[in-house]
N, C-alpha and C positions, 0 to 999 in steps of 0.2 A: 504494500500500500504506500509506504514511504517513497519508494523509487518511482512508482506511477505518479505520485503527486509532484515529485521533482521534475519529471519529464513534462507533465502538464504545465507546470509553472514556467519551464523554459520555453514551451510553445507559445505562451501568452506574453512573453517579454516584449515590450515595445508597443503594446496595444493602448497604453495610456490610462489616464485617470478618468473614471466615469462619475464618481460621486465625491464631493468635498463639502465638509462643514468647517467653517472658519470662525473660531471664537464664539460659538453658539451657546447662548444662555437661554434657558426656559424656566420660568417660575410659575407655580400655581399658588397664588396668595403669597404667604411668607416662606413657602417651601421652594428651594431651588432644586429643580430636578436635573438640569444639565448646567454645568458651571464652566463657561468659557471653553467649550469642547472644540478641539481640532481633530478631524476624523476624515479619512479618505478610503475609497474603495477603487481599485483598478479594474478596468474592463476584463470580464471573464473570470474574475476571482470569486471564490466562495468564502465569505467572511461570516463568522459566527460570533455573536455577542452572548457572553455568559455572565452570571453574577446574581446576587440576591434580588428578590422582588423589590421594586421601588428604586432600583439603582439607575434608572433612566433608559434602559435598553429599548423598550417599546416606544418611548417618546421619540426616539430617533426615527423609527419607522413612520410614526404618525406625522412627524415634521416633513418627511420626504413625500408622503401622500397628501400633504397640505390639509390634513384633518385638524391640525393645530399649527400655530405659527410661533417662531422664536421671538423672544423679547429683545434679543441682541444677536448680531452676527450675520453671516452670509451662508447661503446654501447654493451650491452649484451642481448641476446635473448635465453631463455630456458637454461641458464647456459653456453652458448657459446658466444665467442666474435665475434660480427658482424663487429665492427670497433675498432681499425685497425685489418685487417685480410687479408689473401690471397684471391684473387678473387674466386678461386674454392670453398673455404669454405663459402664465402659470398653467392654464388649461392645456396649452400645447405641449409644454414640457412634461406635464403629468402623464401624458400618453406613453411616455417612455418607461413608465414605472407600473409594475403590477404588484398586487399584494394579496396574500392569502391570510385570512384572519383566523383567530381562535375559533370563532363560530362561523358557520358556513355561509350564512346570509344568501341562500339561494332563493329564487322567486318560486314560491310554493305552487303558484297557478300555472307554471310553465313546465314543459317537458325538460328532461336533461339536455337534449339537443338544443332546445330553444334557450335554455340558461347559458349555454356556451356561445351561441351565435348572436345573442341580442346586442351586446356591446359592440362587437366588430361591425355590425350592420349600422347601428344608430350613431356610434361615435366615430368609427373609422371610415364609414361610408362604403364598406364592402357590399357586394351583391349577396343576396340570400344564398345563392348556389355556391359562391366562393366561400362564404362563411361556413356553410354546412360541410363542405369538403374538408376544410381545416379542422372543424369541430370533431368530425368523425375520426380523423387521424389522431387528434389529441385524446379523445375518449378511448381509442385503442391503446394509446401510450399508457394511460392510467388504468387500464384493465377493465374498462366499462363499455366496450364496443356493443355489447348486447343490451344496454340499458338506455338507448337513445330516446325511446318513447315513454320511459317511466317518469313519474313525478317524484320530487324529492321525498315526500312522505313514504314512498314505497322502498326507499333505500336505507341501509344502515348508516350510522354516523360516519363510519370510515369511508363508505361509498360517497356520501355527500361531500366529504372533504376532498376526495379525489376529483369530483366534479368541479369543486371550487378551484382546485389546482389547474385543471384543464381550462376553466373559464379565464383565469388570470393569464395563462400562456396564449390563449386565443387572441389577445390584444397585441401579441408580438412585442412584449416589453423588452427593453434593454437590460433592466434590472428587475429581479423578482424578490420581493420582500416577504418573509415568512415569519409570522408572529405567533409563536407557541402553537403551531398548527395541530398538535396532538393533545393539547391540554383538556379539550372538551370531550375527548373520546374515551370509551370504555377501554381498559387496559388491553384486552384481547384484540382490539382493532388498531392499536398504535403501530404495530410492526408493519402492517400492510401499507399504511400511508407513508411511513419512513422509507420503505423499500421503493415506492414510487418516486419519492424525492431523490433517493440515491441514484436511481436509473436516470432521472433527468440531469442530475449533476454530472454523471459520467458520460452521458450520450449527447449533451448539448454544450454550447459555449456561453450560455446565458450567465450573467452576473447574478450572484445570489447573496443576499444579506439576511441572515437568519438569527432570530432570537429563540432560544430553546433551553429547556432544562434536561433534554435527552443528551447526556454527555457522550454516550457511545456514538450517536448520530453525529454530533459535533466533531468528534475525533475522525470519523469516517469521511465526511464530505468537505471539510474545511481546508482551505489553503492557509488561512490565518484565523486565529482565535483571539478575541479581545475580552479581557476580564474587566467588568465594570463594577464600581462601587461609589455611591454618593455622587453620581453624575459625572464621574471622571473615569478615564481609562487607567486602571491600576497596572496592567501588564498586557503586552501584546506579543504574539509570536506564532510560529507554526504549531499545530496540535501536538507534535511530538515533544516540544518544549513545555507547552502549557500543562499538558496532562502528565508528562513524564518527569519533568524537572523544573517546576515553576520557580522563579527567582524571588517572588514577593510573598511575604508571610500571609497577606490577606488572600492571595490566590490559593495558597496551601490550605488555609482555614476553610475556605469555601468548598474546595474540592473534597476535603476530608469529610465534610458534612453531607455532600450529595452523591459521592461515589460509594 
C-alpha cells in the first residue's frame, strides 16, 4: 500500500494546488472554531482530517460548500477566489465542488435514477439522455445498477448513501468533500460504503477531502492526514507517519483513544 501511494503521489506531481484557505477564522458567538487557519489541498490528492469532535474539521467542508462563511481570511478554489467574492461567481465556483453529507438528503419522491440526474440537468444544463447515461455508469460504480427505479425508502441506509455518492460524482466535481459519511449508518452497513469510496479513490483522479472517525479508512485512502485540535492543524503528514509514529503528544493522545 505504501509503495502504491508513493507511485500515485509521483504521478500527481506538478498538477498544482486546487484548494487554499489563507488565515481563515470562523467564530460562532464567542467560540472560535477555526483560528487563522492556513490549509491547502493539491489536485488529485486524498486528504483526511482527523481529530476530536468540535475541532473545526466539518466547518472547513461547510466553508468550501458556502453553507457558512468565514469571519476573516480568503478561500481559493482552482485559482479563483471563493470568498470574498460576488454571489454569481460563488455559484460558478461551487460547481467544482461536490459533497456527501452524514445524512443522505435524497429526494424521497424521486427514483434513484432521477436523484442522480436532477442536478446535472437543472444546474449543468445536460440533456436528460446524457445525464441518464452518466447516472447509470455511476450507479454501476457504486453497486446499484439494479436499483434505478427504486425510491429511497425502498433502500437500506448504506444503499442510500451510495446513491448520494453517485449523485455528488454526477456533477463532475473537481473536489469531493466527504463529511463523516458512515456516521448515520448501522455498523453492518459501514464496510460496504467505505469499500465504494476506496474503489473511487483508487480508480479515479478526483481530489478528495474527507472528515472521518474511521481510522482504518483514513490510513487506506489518504495521501496526507491532518490532525486537528481547537481549530488548528496540530500535525500533518503521510498516514504512515501519523498513524505509525506521530510527533505530537496531542496526536498520540487522540489516536490512543480511538484506535
